[in-house]
N, C-alpha and C positions, 0 to 999 in steps of 0.2 A: 323130375330132375333134369331131363334132357332139355325141356323148355327153359329151365333156369340157366343152364349152361349157354344156351343160345342167347338169352337176354343179357347175360353177363358179357358175352362177346360183343354185343351191340353197344351196351352201356359203357364199356371201357374203351371203345374206339375214340381215338384222339386224346385219351388220358395219358398222363406222364407216369403217375404212380397211384396205386391203390394200397392204402396203409390202414392197419397192419397187413402183412402178407397173409392171404387166405381169409381175411376178415369179411370180404364181400360175399364169398361163398357161404360162410357161416351165417351171415345175416339173412341170406336168401333161404337157407335151410330152416332157420329158426322161424322166419315169417311164414313159410309154407306149412310147418308143423302146427302152427297156431292159427292158420287160416286168416292172417291179417296182412294189411299193406305195410310196406316199409315207409317210414317217414323220412323224406329226403329234403334236407335243408339247403337253402341258398340265401345268404344275407347280402343286401345291397344298401349302402349308405347314400341317401339322396343329397350328395354334395354338389351336384350340377343339375341344370334344368332338363337335360335329355339323356337318353341312353343311346349308345352307338353299337356298331356291329361287334366290337370287342366284348361288350356286355352279353351279346346274344350267344356267344360261344357256350357259356355256362347255362344260360337260359334254355338253349337248345338241348343241352344234356339233361336238364331238369325235365324238359318236355318228353324226352325219351323214357325217363322213368315213369312219367304219367302214362305214356302209351303202353308201357309194360305192366300197367295196372296198379302202380304205387302212388302214394300221396306226396305231392310237392308242397313244401312249406316255404313260401317266399316271405322272408323277413325284411321289412322296410326299416332300416336302422335310423329311425327319426331321433332316437336318443343318442346313439353312438356317433351320429353325424355331428353332434355338438363338439366332439373331440376331434374327429377326423382320423381315419385309419392311417397310421404312420408307416405302413408297409411300403418299402422301397423309397421312402421320402428322406431327403437329406437334412431337413430342418423342420421345426415344429410348424404344423399347419395353423393358419388363422381360423378362429372359431366362427361358425356361421350363426346368423340370427334365426330365431325360431320361425319367423315369417317365411324366409327363404327356404328353410328345410321343409316346411309344410307344403309350399308350392311345388317344390321339387318332388316330394313324396307322391303327390297326386299325379304328376307327370309320369314318374317311374311306373306307377301301378297301371296307368292307362297304356303305356307303351309296352310293358311286359306282356300285356294281353295279346299283343301281336304274335307272340311266340308260344305262350302257354295255353293249354286247354282250360277254358273257363268252366270246368265241371266241378260243382261243389264236393263231389265224391273224390276228386283227384287234386283239388287245389285249396290251399289254406293260405290266406294272406294275413300276416300279423305285423304289428309294429312293436318294436322292442321297448317302447315307452310303457307298454302294458305292465311289464314286470320290473323294468329298471327304475322308472319314476317313483314307485312306492317304496323303494329300498330305504331302510333306515341305516344309521351309521353302523349299528351292530351287524347288519346284513353285509355291509361293505367290508367290515373287519373280517367276517367269516370268509367272504369271497377272496380277499387278499391273502388269506392263510392257505389257499389252495396251491400257491406256488411260491417261489423264492426270487429275490432280486437277481441272483446268479443265473437262474434259468431264464428270466425275462431278458437279461442282457446277452443271452446266447443268440438272439435274433441278429441276423447279419446287419440290418440297418442300424439297430441300436448299438451293436458292437462297434461298427465303423464310426458312428458319431461319438461314442464314448472315447475310443482310441484317438480320435482327431480333436478331442476337447470341444466338441460342438454340443449345444444344449439338447437335453432330453427332458421334457417336462414330466412330472410325476403323473399327470393326467394321461399322457401317452402310454406310460408303462401299465396303466390300468386297462387300456383298450383290449388287449388279447384276453384278459380275464372276463371282461364284459361280453365279448363275442362268444367266449366259451360258455358263459352263463345262459346265453340265448339257446344253446343246445340243451342245457338242463331244462329250461322253461318249456321247450316244445317237444322234449323227448326224441331228439334226433337220432335216427339210426345211421344216417349217412350225411356227410356235408360235402358240398361241391364248392370249388373255387379255383382260381388261377394258381400257378406255381408260386406266385408271390404271397399267397395266403397259407402256405403249408404250415408255417409256425403257428399261426393263429388257430388253424383248424385242429392241429395236434394238441394245442392247449385246450381246445374244447373237450378232447378225450380226458385230459387230466382233470378238468373241472367237473365233468360228469362223474368220473370215478370218485372224486372227493365228496360229491354229494350222494354217493351210493347208487349211481345209475350205470348201466352198461355204456362203455365207451363207443363212440360213433366210429364208423369207417370214414376215412378221408380219401376223397378222389380229387387229385390235382389235374387241371386241364392246361393245355398249351395256351400261351398268350398270343393273341392275334397281332401281327405287325400292322402298323398304320399304312396309309397310302404311300408313304415314302419308302416303305420296305425296310426301314432301319429300326426306328423306335416303336415301342408298343403303341397301339392305337390310343390316342388321348386327345381330349378337347383342348387341353392346355398347350399341347404341341401343335395342334392344328392339322393333324394328319388323320382325322376321323371321318366316318361316314355315319350320319345319324339315321336312325330307323324311321324318323318322321320327316326326313327331307323329301322334297319333290322327286318324282320318279326320274326326271331328266338329270338331276344332280347325282342321285345314287348311281345311275347308269354311267355317267361321265366320270365319276370318281373311281368306280371299279375299273373302267377302261384305262385309268391313269396309273394303276398299280404296276410296279415292275414285274416283268415276266418271272423273276426269280421267286416271288412269293405267291404266284397264282395257285400252285398246287396246295399250298398251305390254306389258302382261302377256300378252295374246293373241299379240303378235308375238314376244316373247322366250321364252315358255314352252310354246307349242303348235306343232304341226307343220302347222297349217292353212295353206293356200295364201294368198299375198299378196292375191289378188283377193277371196277370201272374207273376210279380215280387213278389207279396204277397204269391202266391202259392209256389214259390221257397223258400221264407223265411220260410214258415210254414214247408216245407219238410225238410229243413236243421235243424230246431229246433226239429222236431219229429224223425229225423234220417232216414226217408224214402228216402232222397236224400243224396248222398255223396258229401262233400264239394269239393273234388278234381275234380269230374265229372262236377260240376256246374262251377268251376273255369276254367276248360279247355274249357267249352262251351263259357264262357265270353271271355277268351283269344282268341279263334278262331274267335269270332264275331268282336273283336276289330282289329285283324290282317287283317281280310277280309275288314274291313272298310277302313283301311289306306293303304292296299296293294291290295290283291284280294283273292278269294276263294282258288285258287291253292296254294298261299303262306301260307294261314292259315292251309291247310291240310299238307303241307310240314313242317311247323313249329311244328305242333303237333306231327308228326311222328318223327322229330328230337328230340323233347323234350322227348318223350317216350323212344326212343333208348338210350338217354343219362341218364335219371333219373329212369324211372319206370323199364325198362328192366334190368338195372344194379343195381336196388334197392338202388339208391342214394336218400338221402332226400333233400327236398327243403324247409326247415323250415326257410330259410333266403334268401336274395336276391343273389342267386348264379349267378356267372358269369363264362364264359368259360376261363380257364387259359391255353392259348395255349403255348405248347412247340415248339420252333423253332430249326432248325438244328444246329445253332450256339450256342445253350444253352449247348450242350453236350461237356464237356471238359474232355476227357479221362474217360468217364463214370461217371463224376460228373457234377452237376449244381451249379452255384453260386446263392444261394437263394436271397440275397438282390437285385441283378439285376432283378430277375424275379418278386419279390414283387413290385419293383418300376414300372415295366411295367404293371403288372396285376392290381394293386390296387392304383397306383398313389402316394404311400408313398415314401419318400426319402430313399436312401440306408442307411443313418445313422440311420433313424427311424427304418428301417427293422432290422439292426444289434442290435439296442437296444431291440427290441421286442424278437429277438432270445435269447439274453443274459438273458432276464427276463422270458423266458419260455412261451412267448405269441404266439408262432407259432406252429401249429400242422398240421400234414399231416396224413390222415387216422386215426384221433383221437389219434395219437402218438406225443408227444411233440418233437419238433426239438431242438437239442442242438448244432448243428454245422452250420456254414454259407455255407459250401459245403456239399452236400448230393448226394448219388448215384441216378442216373437217372432210374435205373431198378425198375419197379413196381410203378412208379409215375402215369402212365396213368390210368385214372378212379378214382384216389384217390381224396378225398375232402381235401381242405386246408382252414385253418382259421388263420387269423392274429388278435388275440385278441378277445374280447367278442363282438365287434361291428358286427352286421349283414351286414354292408356295405362291410366288407372284408371277404368274404366267397365264395369259388368257387370250381370248379372241374377241375382237371388237365387233359387235353386231348392233343393228338398229333396234329400237324399242318396238314391241308388238303394236 
């Protein structure tokens, strides 16, 4: 029992809620009395090609359950991805094609292995098409009988859309029930997810009990802010750090996060003890620790985690050569703006073409920004679409006020 209490303390670190109250302790006691592993569920819908650090928050929590001797059940939602999870979404999601879902599912599985222990005794990877695809209409009728329209509309996002007369498809209202049925299919003891998943996970308890099974315990986890420090990390917002990105990019992006969210990153993305993180937080507040040094330590730790120690050391060296030694600032999400041999046109470069390549904005948008004085190089406003190439190397470039379009111009390797 003492070990169980220690495990529970570790496993609830960074969690917002454990529901129902006292349920986790009961699950541990029941599993210990029967000498079995707890089955801990995490479902992910492969709606994008890659996973980012925001995804690893719950993946790391799942790994902690593995390390405590329990069985992680990772559900790749290849069937529910056809609907798209409506959690926190203000309008109906576009449906994905099966080819894209399949490609994304393979990527998710490969990248999740960077976090989870690939031990067959502690890891089970399932696709929910296994049990959802064979469902007949009468099976759907039975599942839909597990809840009511009123209860489904209690979800904040559905309630808001309903009150604002925005569309809610019948397919979307089925999503929480399908996610709940996943818990029935794999006999989940515990389900993990972000705070935005609370309704869906609690619906899992309802559906399990409707099918005569014990209700799962729900553990909600904090949501990681993106590199802007404001919005949740998301590929659609562009404030993400992908787990498969090159070491230099991971290091540089971590160094670009605001100081205000650094401790959150330490707490959600590292395995450091709570006391150690509190010491770092106190040192930053008192001024005895420098934010840059602590951010560099965090960046190195994350690069080592998703690459290796050598890559972390090389990334820090590259970053220092690029920014610290040249005294460039990184108060925004700087990117490397590589000049290529073909960019030199008789000593001039055509800036709209480069801005399109570097920042992904269209050439017409780039020309508009130049006309409006929104482009600066080395803190000097650019007034012409063609500029001299001499002296560009090492200069910083900004395209408007957005920290998304901010980089340093360097020569190609």
